[in-house]
mmCIF file of the N, C-alpha and C atoms, coordinates in Angstrom:
data_MODEL
# 
_entry.id   MODEL 
# 
loop_
_atom_site.group_PDB 
_atom_site.id 
_atom_site.type_symbol 
_atom_site.label_atom_id 
_atom_site.label_alt_id 
_atom_site.label_comp_id 
_atom_site.label_asym_id 
_atom_site.label_entity_id 
_atom_site.label_seq_id 
_atom_site.pdbx_PDB_ins_code 
_atom_site.Cartn_x 
_atom_site.Cartn_y 
_atom_site.Cartn_z 
_atom_site.occupancy 
_atom_site.B_iso_or_equiv 
_atom_site.pdbx_formal_charge 
_atom_site.auth_seq_id 
_atom_site.auth_comp_id 
_atom_site.auth_asym_id 
_atom_site.auth_atom_id 
_atom_site.pdbx_PDB_model_num 
ATOM 1   N N  . MET A 1 1  ? 0.882  -1.166  0.110   1.00 0.00 ? 1  MET A N  1 
ATOM 2   C CA . MET A 1 1  ? 0.010  0.044   0.008   1.00 0.00 ? 1  MET A CA 1 
ATOM 3   C C  . MET A 1 1  ? 0.811  1.248   -0.094  1.00 0.00 ? 1  MET A C  1 
ATOM 4   N N  . LEU A 1 2  ? 0.717  2.116   -0.816  1.00 0.00 ? 2  LEU A N  1 
ATOM 5   C CA . LEU A 1 2  ? 1.407  3.384   -1.017  1.00 0.00 ? 2  LEU A CA 1 
ATOM 6   C C  . LEU A 1 2  ? 0.457  4.557   -0.764  1.00 0.00 ? 2  LEU A C  1 
ATOM 7   N N  . GLY A 1 3  ? 0.240  5.081   0.295   1.00 0.00 ? 3  GLY A N  1 
ATOM 8   C CA . GLY A 1 3  ? -0.632 6.240   0.388   1.00 0.00 ? 3  GLY A CA 1 
ATOM 9   C C  . GLY A 1 3  ? -1.957 5.620   0.009   1.00 0.00 ? 3  GLY A C  1 
ATOM 10  N N  . ASP A 1 4  ? -2.697 6.331   -0.774  1.00 0.00 ? 4  ASP A N  1 
ATOM 11  C CA . ASP A 1 4  ? -4.034 5.693   -1.230  1.00 0.00 ? 4  ASP A CA 1 
ATOM 12  C C  . ASP A 1 4  ? -3.820 4.894   -2.432  1.00 0.00 ? 4  ASP A C  1 
ATOM 13  N N  . TYR A 1 5  ? -2.779 4.531   -2.850  1.00 0.00 ? 5  TYR A N  1 
ATOM 14  C CA . TYR A 1 5  ? -2.630 3.584   -3.976  1.00 0.00 ? 5  TYR A CA 1 
ATOM 15  C C  . TYR A 1 5  ? -1.873 2.287   -3.627  1.00 0.00 ? 5  TYR A C  1 
ATOM 16  N N  . CYS A 1 6  ? -2.387 1.217   -4.459  1.00 0.00 ? 6  CYS A N  1 
ATOM 17  C CA . CYS A 1 6  ? -1.846 -0.156  -4.108  1.00 0.00 ? 6  CYS A CA 1 
ATOM 18  C C  . CYS A 1 6  ? -1.292 -0.738  -5.412  1.00 0.00 ? 6  CYS A C  1 
ATOM 19  N N  . ALA A 1 7  ? -0.034 -1.234  -5.415  1.00 0.00 ? 7  ALA A N  1 
ATOM 20  C CA . ALA A 1 7  ? 0.475  -1.875  -6.570  1.00 0.00 ? 7  ALA A CA 1 
ATOM 21  C C  . ALA A 1 7  ? -0.457 -3.160  -6.873  1.00 0.00 ? 7  ALA A C  1 
ATOM 22  N N  . ASP A 1 8  ? -0.484 -3.440  -7.947  1.00 0.00 ? 8  ASP A N  1 
ATOM 23  C CA . ASP A 1 8  ? -1.094 -4.675  -8.447  1.00 0.00 ? 8  ASP A CA 1 
ATOM 24  C C  . ASP A 1 8  ? -0.528 -5.973  -8.034  1.00 0.00 ? 8  ASP A C  1 
ATOM 25  N N  . LEU A 1 9  ? 0.833  -6.129  -8.197  1.00 0.00 ? 9  LEU A N  1 
ATOM 26  C CA . LEU A 1 9  ? 1.528  -7.334  -7.747  1.00 0.00 ? 9  LEU A CA 1 
ATOM 27  C C  . LEU A 1 9  ? 2.903  -6.959  -7.190  1.00 0.00 ? 9  LEU A C  1 
ATOM 28  N N  . LEU A 1 10 ? 3.236  -7.611  -6.159  1.00 0.00 ? 10 LEU A N  1 
ATOM 29  C CA . LEU A 1 10 ? 4.594  -7.730  -5.580  1.00 0.00 ? 10 LEU A CA 1 
ATOM 30  C C  . LEU A 1 10 ? 5.071  -9.078  -5.611  1.00 0.00 ? 10 LEU A C  1 
ATOM 31  N N  . VAL A 1 11 ? 6.023  -9.396  -6.450  1.00 0.00 ? 11 VAL A N  1 
ATOM 32  C CA . VAL A 1 11 ? 6.702  -10.772 -6.572  1.00 0.00 ? 11 VAL A CA 1 
ATOM 33  C C  . VAL A 1 11 ? 8.015  -10.831 -5.906  1.00 0.00 ? 11 VAL A C  1 
ATOM 34  N N  . GLU A 1 12 ? 7.941  -11.976 -4.986  1.00 0.00 ? 12 GLU A N  1 
ATOM 35  C CA . GLU A 1 12 ? 9.175  -12.268 -4.226  1.00 0.00 ? 12 GLU A CA 1 
ATOM 36  C C  . GLU A 1 12 ? 9.746  -11.036 -3.452  1.00 0.00 ? 12 GLU A C  1 
ATOM 37  N N  . ASP A 1 13 ? 8.878  -10.217 -3.258  1.00 0.00 ? 13 ASP A N  1 
ATOM 38  C CA . ASP A 1 13 ? 9.480  -8.959  -2.446  1.00 0.00 ? 13 ASP A CA 1 
ATOM 39  C C  . ASP A 1 13 ? 10.395 -8.146  -3.141  1.00 0.00 ? 13 ASP A C  1 
ATOM 40  N N  . CYS A 1 14 ? 10.478 -8.258  -4.453  1.00 0.00 ? 14 CYS A N  1 
ATOM 41  C CA . CYS A 1 14 ? 11.525 -7.337  -5.270  1.00 0.00 ? 14 CYS A CA 1 
ATOM 42  C C  . CYS A 1 14 ? 11.152 -6.896  -6.678  1.00 0.00 ? 14 CYS A C  1 
ATOM 43  N N  . LEU A 1 15 ? 9.996  -7.446  -7.247  1.00 0.00 ? 15 LEU A N  1 
ATOM 44  C CA . LEU A 1 15 ? 9.488  -6.989  -8.256  1.00 0.00 ? 15 LEU A CA 1 
ATOM 45  C C  . LEU A 1 15 ? 7.960  -6.608  -8.280  1.00 0.00 ? 15 LEU A C  1 
ATOM 46  N N  . ILE A 1 16 ? 7.781  -5.315  -8.710  1.00 0.00 ? 16 ILE A N  1 
ATOM 47  C CA . ILE A 1 16 ? 6.585  -4.569  -8.753  1.00 0.00 ? 16 ILE A CA 1 
ATOM 48  C C  . ILE A 1 16 ? 5.825  -4.817  -10.153 1.00 0.00 ? 16 ILE A C  1 
ATOM 49  N N  . ILE A 1 17 ? 4.679  -5.341  -10.243 1.00 0.00 ? 17 ILE A N  1 
ATOM 50  C CA . ILE A 1 17 ? 4.028  -5.436  -11.501 1.00 0.00 ? 17 ILE A CA 1 
ATOM 51  C C  . ILE A 1 17 ? 2.711  -4.639  -11.396 1.00 0.00 ? 17 ILE A C  1 
ATOM 52  N N  . GLU A 1 18 ? 2.520  -3.567  -12.385 1.00 0.00 ? 18 GLU A N  1 
ATOM 53  C CA . GLU A 1 18 ? 1.517  -2.770  -12.612 1.00 0.00 ? 18 GLU A CA 1 
ATOM 54  C C  . GLU A 1 18 ? 0.758  -3.304  -13.825 1.00 0.00 ? 18 GLU A C  1 
ATOM 55  N N  . LEU A 1 19 ? -0.484 -3.713  -13.698 1.00 0.00 ? 19 LEU A N  1 
ATOM 56  C CA . LEU A 1 19 ? -1.383 -4.089  -14.699 1.00 0.00 ? 19 LEU A CA 1 
ATOM 57  C C  . LEU A 1 19 ? -2.232 -3.026  -15.175 1.00 0.00 ? 19 LEU A C  1 
ATOM 58  N N  . LYS A 1 20 ? -2.411 -2.965  -16.492 1.00 0.00 ? 20 LYS A N  1 
ATOM 59  C CA . LYS A 1 20 ? -3.398 -2.014  -17.179 1.00 0.00 ? 20 LYS A CA 1 
ATOM 60  C C  . LYS A 1 20 ? -4.226 -2.710  -18.329 1.00 0.00 ? 20 LYS A C  1 
ATOM 61  N N  . ALA A 1 21 ? -5.180 -2.079  -18.530 1.00 0.00 ? 21 ALA A N  1 
ATOM 62  C CA . ALA A 1 21 ? -6.199 -2.654  -19.593 1.00 0.00 ? 21 ALA A CA 1 
ATOM 63  C C  . ALA A 1 21 ? -6.734 -1.321  -20.310 1.00 0.00 ? 21 ALA A C  1 
ATOM 64  N N  . CYS A 1 22 ? -5.931 -0.615  -21.044 1.00 0.00 ? 22 CYS A N  1 
ATOM 65  C CA . CYS A 1 22 ? -6.197 0.596   -21.854 1.00 0.00 ? 22 CYS A CA 1 
ATOM 66  C C  . CYS A 1 22 ? -5.707 0.406   -23.302 1.00 0.00 ? 22 CYS A C  1 
ATOM 67  N N  . LYS A 1 23 ? -6.245 1.335   -24.194 1.00 0.00 ? 23 LYS A N  1 
ATOM 68  C CA . LYS A 1 23 ? -5.834 1.263   -25.593 1.00 0.00 ? 23 LYS A CA 1 
ATOM 69  C C  . LYS A 1 23 ? -4.422 1.455   -25.779 1.00 0.00 ? 23 LYS A C  1 
ATOM 70  N N  . ALA A 1 24 ? -3.691 2.358   -24.960 1.00 0.00 ? 24 ALA A N  1 
ATOM 71  C CA . ALA A 1 24 ? -2.275 2.536   -25.091 1.00 0.00 ? 24 ALA A CA 1 
ATOM 72  C C  . ALA A 1 24 ? -1.737 3.029   -23.585 1.00 0.00 ? 24 ALA A C  1 
ATOM 73  N N  . LEU A 1 25 ? -0.470 2.774   -23.526 1.00 0.00 ? 25 LEU A N  1 
ATOM 74  C CA . LEU A 1 25 ? 0.039  3.245   -22.304 1.00 0.00 ? 25 LEU A CA 1 
ATOM 75  C C  . LEU A 1 25 ? 0.398  4.760   -22.313 1.00 0.00 ? 25 LEU A C  1 
ATOM 76  N N  . ALA A 1 26 ? 0.343  5.370   -21.239 1.00 0.00 ? 26 ALA A N  1 
ATOM 77  C CA . ALA A 1 26 ? 0.515  6.919   -21.293 1.00 0.00 ? 26 ALA A CA 1 
ATOM 78  C C  . ALA A 1 26 ? 1.600  7.210   -20.284 1.00 0.00 ? 26 ALA A C  1 
ATOM 79  N N  . ASP A 1 27 ? 2.006  8.448   -20.348 1.00 0.00 ? 27 ASP A N  1 
ATOM 80  C CA . ASP A 1 27 ? 3.127  8.877   -19.465 1.00 0.00 ? 27 ASP A CA 1 
ATOM 81  C C  . ASP A 1 27 ? 2.780  8.735   -17.992 1.00 0.00 ? 27 ASP A C  1 
ATOM 82  N N  . GLU A 1 28 ? 1.534  8.928   -17.777 1.00 0.00 ? 28 GLU A N  1 
ATOM 83  C CA . GLU A 1 28 ? 1.028  8.764   -16.133 1.00 0.00 ? 28 GLU A CA 1 
ATOM 84  C C  . GLU A 1 28 ? 1.214  7.243   -15.840 1.00 0.00 ? 28 GLU A C  1 
ATOM 85  N N  . HIS A 1 29 ? 1.044  6.231   -16.597 1.00 0.00 ? 29 HIS A N  1 
ATOM 86  C CA . HIS A 1 29 ? 1.374  5.017   -16.197 1.00 0.00 ? 29 HIS A CA 1 
ATOM 87  C C  . HIS A 1 29 ? 2.755  4.707   -15.909 1.00 0.00 ? 29 HIS A C  1 
ATOM 88  N N  . THR A 1 30 ? 3.576  5.409   -16.670 1.00 0.00 ? 30 THR A N  1 
ATOM 89  C CA . THR A 1 30 ? 5.115  5.143   -16.408 1.00 0.00 ? 30 THR A CA 1 
ATOM 90  C C  . THR A 1 30 ? 5.361  5.847   -15.103 1.00 0.00 ? 30 THR A C  1 
ATOM 91  N N  . ALA A 1 31 ? 4.920  7.066   -14.891 1.00 0.00 ? 31 ALA A N  1 
ATOM 92  C CA . ALA A 1 31 ? 5.129  7.849   -13.627 1.00 0.00 ? 31 ALA A CA 1 
ATOM 93  C C  . ALA A 1 31 ? 4.625  6.999   -12.388 1.00 0.00 ? 31 ALA A C  1 
ATOM 94  N N  . GLN A 1 32 ? 3.559  6.333   -12.671 1.00 0.00 ? 32 GLN A N  1 
ATOM 95  C CA . GLN A 1 32 ? 2.943  5.570   -11.490 1.00 0.00 ? 32 GLN A CA 1 
ATOM 96  C C  . GLN A 1 32 ? 4.000  4.436   -11.196 1.00 0.00 ? 32 GLN A C  1 
ATOM 97  N N  . ILE A 1 33 ? 4.328  3.631   -12.093 1.00 0.00 ? 33 ILE A N  1 
ATOM 98  C CA . ILE A 1 33 ? 5.228  2.570   -11.650 1.00 0.00 ? 33 ILE A CA 1 
ATOM 99  C C  . ILE A 1 33 ? 6.540  3.130   -11.069 1.00 0.00 ? 33 ILE A C  1 
ATOM 100 N N  . LEU A 1 34 ? 7.130  4.137   -11.676 1.00 0.00 ? 34 LEU A N  1 
ATOM 101 C CA . LEU A 1 34 ? 8.384  4.694   -11.225 1.00 0.00 ? 34 LEU A CA 1 
ATOM 102 C C  . LEU A 1 34 ? 8.104  5.212   -9.745  1.00 0.00 ? 34 LEU A C  1 
ATOM 103 N N  . GLY A 1 35 ? 6.900  5.803   -9.465  1.00 0.00 ? 35 GLY A N  1 
ATOM 104 C CA . GLY A 1 35 ? 6.658  6.200   -8.011  1.00 0.00 ? 35 GLY A CA 1 
ATOM 105 C C  . GLY A 1 35 ? 6.651  5.009   -7.014  1.00 0.00 ? 35 GLY A C  1 
ATOM 106 N N  . TYR A 1 36 ? 6.143  3.902   -7.538  1.00 0.00 ? 36 TYR A N  1 
ATOM 107 C CA . TYR A 1 36 ? 6.037  2.677   -6.652  1.00 0.00 ? 36 TYR A CA 1 
ATOM 108 C C  . TYR A 1 36 ? 7.263  2.200   -6.395  1.00 0.00 ? 36 TYR A C  1 
ATOM 109 N N  . LEU A 1 37 ? 8.226  2.220   -7.390  1.00 0.00 ? 37 LEU A N  1 
ATOM 110 C CA . LEU A 1 37 ? 9.579  1.715   -7.200  1.00 0.00 ? 37 LEU A CA 1 
ATOM 111 C C  . LEU A 1 37 ? 10.388 2.556   -6.264  1.00 0.00 ? 37 LEU A C  1 
ATOM 112 N N  . ARG A 1 38 ? 10.199 3.888   -6.363  1.00 0.00 ? 38 ARG A N  1 
ATOM 113 C CA . ARG A 1 38 ? 10.864 4.939   -5.413  1.00 0.00 ? 38 ARG A CA 1 
ATOM 114 C C  . ARG A 1 38 ? 10.293 4.667   -4.087  1.00 0.00 ? 38 ARG A C  1 
ATOM 115 N N  . ALA A 1 39 ? 9.010  4.746   -3.990  1.00 0.00 ? 39 ALA A N  1 
ATOM 116 C CA . ALA A 1 39 ? 8.384  4.642   -2.550  1.00 0.00 ? 39 ALA A CA 1 
ATOM 117 C C  . ALA A 1 39 ? 8.856  3.297   -1.759  1.00 0.00 ? 39 ALA A C  1 
ATOM 118 N N  . CYS A 1 40 ? 8.717  2.300   -2.672  1.00 0.00 ? 40 CYS A N  1 
ATOM 119 C CA . CYS A 1 40 ? 9.105  0.873   -1.917  1.00 0.00 ? 40 CYS A CA 1 
ATOM 120 C C  . CYS A 1 40 ? 10.521 0.651   -1.868  1.00 0.00 ? 40 CYS A C  1 
ATOM 121 N N  . HIS A 1 41 ? 11.363 1.436   -2.539  1.00 0.00 ? 41 HIS A N  1 
ATOM 122 C CA . HIS A 1 41 ? 12.759 1.032   -2.572  1.00 0.00 ? 41 HIS A CA 1 
ATOM 123 C C  . HIS A 1 41 ? 12.966 -0.295  -3.212  1.00 0.00 ? 41 HIS A C  1 
ATOM 124 N N  . ARG A 1 42 ? 12.360 -0.543  -4.358  1.00 0.00 ? 42 ARG A N  1 
ATOM 125 C CA . ARG A 1 42 ? 12.510 -1.627  -5.095  1.00 0.00 ? 42 ARG A CA 1 
ATOM 126 C C  . ARG A 1 42 ? 13.355 -1.305  -6.386  1.00 0.00 ? 42 ARG A C  1 
ATOM 127 N N  . GLU A 1 43 ? 14.081 -2.232  -6.942  1.00 0.00 ? 43 GLU A N  1 
ATOM 128 C CA . GLU A 1 43 ? 14.818 -2.076  -8.207  1.00 0.00 ? 43 GLU A CA 1 
ATOM 129 C C  . GLU A 1 43 ? 14.098 -2.312  -9.487  1.00 0.00 ? 43 GLU A C  1 
ATOM 130 N N  . HIS A 1 44 ? 13.255 -3.312  -9.506  1.00 0.00 ? 44 HIS A N  1 
ATOM 131 C CA . HIS A 1 44 ? 12.742 -3.853  -10.667 1.00 0.00 ? 44 HIS A CA 1 
ATOM 132 C C  . HIS A 1 44 ? 11.095 -3.631  -10.923 1.00 0.00 ? 44 HIS A C  1 
ATOM 133 N N  . GLY A 1 45 ? 10.702 -3.323  -12.036 1.00 0.00 ? 45 GLY A N  1 
ATOM 134 C CA . GLY A 1 45 ? 9.231  -3.079  -12.059 1.00 0.00 ? 45 GLY A CA 1 
ATOM 135 C C  . GLY A 1 45 ? 8.974  -3.493  -13.561 1.00 0.00 ? 45 GLY A C  1 
ATOM 136 N N  . LEU A 1 46 ? 7.585  -4.077  -13.805 1.00 0.00 ? 46 LEU A N  1 
ATOM 137 C CA . LEU A 1 46 ? 7.043  -4.331  -15.073 1.00 0.00 ? 46 LEU A CA 1 
ATOM 138 C C  . LEU A 1 46 ? 5.615  -3.609  -15.215 1.00 0.00 ? 46 LEU A C  1 
ATOM 139 N N  . LEU A 1 47 ? 5.490  -2.900  -16.233 1.00 0.00 ? 47 LEU A N  1 
ATOM 140 C CA . LEU A 1 47 ? 4.418  -2.355  -16.654 1.00 0.00 ? 47 LEU A CA 1 
ATOM 141 C C  . LEU A 1 47 ? 3.506  -3.090  -17.782 1.00 0.00 ? 47 LEU A C  1 
ATOM 142 N N  . MET A 1 48 ? 2.527  -3.656  -17.526 1.00 0.00 ? 48 MET A N  1 
ATOM 143 C CA . MET A 1 48 ? 1.908  -4.487  -18.674 1.00 0.00 ? 48 MET A CA 1 
ATOM 144 C C  . MET A 1 48 ? 0.453  -4.035  -19.012 1.00 0.00 ? 48 MET A C  1 
ATOM 145 N N  . ASN A 1 49 ? 0.229  -3.980  -20.273 1.00 0.00 ? 49 ASN A N  1 
ATOM 146 C CA . ASN A 1 49 ? -1.103 -3.515  -20.920 1.00 0.00 ? 49 ASN A CA 1 
ATOM 147 C C  . ASN A 1 49 ? -1.728 -4.485  -21.616 1.00 0.00 ? 49 ASN A C  1 
ATOM 148 N N  . PHE A 1 50 ? -2.901 -4.915  -21.203 1.00 0.00 ? 50 PHE A N  1 
ATOM 149 C CA . PHE A 1 50 ? -3.673 -6.178  -21.805 1.00 0.00 ? 50 PHE A CA 1 
ATOM 150 C C  . PHE A 1 50 ? -4.806 -5.486  -22.704 1.00 0.00 ? 50 PHE A C  1 
ATOM 151 N N  . GLY A 1 51 ? -4.942 -4.328  -22.740 1.00 0.00 ? 51 GLY A N  1 
ATOM 152 C CA . GLY A 1 51 ? -6.124 -3.629  -23.538 1.00 0.00 ? 51 GLY A CA 1 
ATOM 153 C C  . GLY A 1 51 ? -5.662 -3.297  -24.837 1.00 0.00 ? 51 GLY A C  1 
ATOM 154 N N  . ALA A 1 52 ? -4.463 -3.335  -25.246 1.00 0.00 ? 52 ALA A N  1 
ATOM 155 C CA . ALA A 1 52 ? -4.025 -2.938  -26.670 1.00 0.00 ? 52 ALA A CA 1 
ATOM 156 C C  . ALA A 1 52 ? -4.183 -4.160  -27.511 1.00 0.00 ? 52 ALA A C  1 
ATOM 157 N N  . PRO A 1 53 ? -4.268 -3.955  -28.993 1.00 0.00 ? 53 PRO A N  1 
ATOM 158 C CA . PRO A 1 53 ? -4.152 -4.968  -29.742 1.00 0.00 ? 53 PRO A CA 1 
ATOM 159 C C  . PRO A 1 53 ? -3.201 -6.139  -29.540 1.00 0.00 ? 53 PRO A C  1 
ATOM 160 N N  . LYS A 1 54 ? -1.941 -5.775  -29.136 1.00 0.00 ? 54 LYS A N  1 
ATOM 161 C CA . LYS A 1 54 ? -0.935 -6.609  -28.693 1.00 0.00 ? 54 LYS A CA 1 
ATOM 162 C C  . LYS A 1 54 ? -0.498 -6.244  -27.337 1.00 0.00 ? 54 LYS A C  1 
ATOM 163 N N  . ILE A 1 55 ? -0.275 -7.280  -26.631 1.00 0.00 ? 55 ILE A N  1 
ATOM 164 C CA . ILE A 1 55 ? 0.139  -6.939  -25.176 1.00 0.00 ? 55 ILE A CA 1 
ATOM 165 C C  . ILE A 1 55 ? 1.472  -6.183  -25.104 1.00 0.00 ? 55 ILE A C  1 
ATOM 166 N N  . GLU A 1 56 ? 1.392  -5.132  -24.350 1.00 0.00 ? 56 GLU A N  1 
ATOM 167 C CA . GLU A 1 56 ? 2.607  -4.214  -24.160 1.00 0.00 ? 56 GLU A CA 1 
ATOM 168 C C  . GLU A 1 56 ? 3.219  -4.554  -22.783 1.00 0.00 ? 56 GLU A C  1 
ATOM 169 N N  . ILE A 1 57 ? 4.593  -4.741  -22.753 1.00 0.00 ? 57 ILE A N  1 
ATOM 170 C CA . ILE A 1 57 ? 5.254  -4.939  -21.498 1.00 0.00 ? 57 ILE A CA 1 
ATOM 171 C C  . ILE A 1 57 ? 6.490  -3.995  -21.531 1.00 0.00 ? 57 ILE A C  1 
ATOM 172 N N  . LYS A 1 58 ? 6.679  -3.309  -20.456 1.00 0.00 ? 58 LYS A N  1 
ATOM 173 C CA . LYS A 1 58 ? 7.809  -2.329  -20.317 1.00 0.00 ? 58 LYS A CA 1 
ATOM 174 C C  . LYS A 1 58 ? 8.448  -2.726  -19.022 1.00 0.00 ? 58 LYS A C  1 
ATOM 175 N N  . LYS A 1 59 ? 9.855  -2.862  -19.019 1.00 0.00 ? 59 LYS A N  1 
ATOM 176 C CA . LYS A 1 59 ? 10.581 -3.243  -17.931 1.00 0.00 ? 59 LYS A CA 1 
ATOM 177 C C  . LYS A 1 59 ? 11.193 -1.715  -17.355 1.00 0.00 ? 59 LYS A C  1 
ATOM 178 N N  . PHE A 1 60 ? 11.372 -1.743  -16.059 1.00 0.00 ? 60 PHE A N  1 
ATOM 179 C CA . PHE A 1 60 ? 11.935 -0.618  -15.453 1.00 0.00 ? 60 PHE A CA 1 
ATOM 180 C C  . PHE A 1 60 ? 12.893 -1.118  -14.338 1.00 0.00 ? 60 PHE A C  1 
ATOM 181 N N  . LYS A 1 61 ? 14.040 -0.473  -14.346 1.00 0.00 ? 61 LYS A N  1 
ATOM 182 C CA . LYS A 1 61 ? 15.106 -0.626  -13.464 1.00 0.00 ? 61 LYS A CA 1 
ATOM 183 C C  . LYS A 1 61 ? 15.570 0.677   -12.786 1.00 0.00 ? 61 LYS A C  1 
ATOM 184 N N  . MET A 1 62 ? 15.636 0.767   -11.499 1.00 0.00 ? 62 MET A N  1 
ATOM 185 C CA . MET A 1 62 ? 16.010 1.798   -10.690 1.00 0.00 ? 62 MET A CA 1 
ATOM 186 C C  . MET A 1 62 ? 17.546 1.756   -10.533 1.00 0.00 ? 62 MET A C  1 
# 
């Protein structure tokens, strides 16, 4: 739990996964995952979008 926001998945206490179902990923989605990584002091994150015609996956490393 981060303030009023909650990450979708935390895997093995080291990987944060944020799931989306939208037509395209926006800068706000990137800012959200980066904020989670900073706030939780985690190094690795995935932003996954299942709403686009093709599944989009972006990796982040702090």
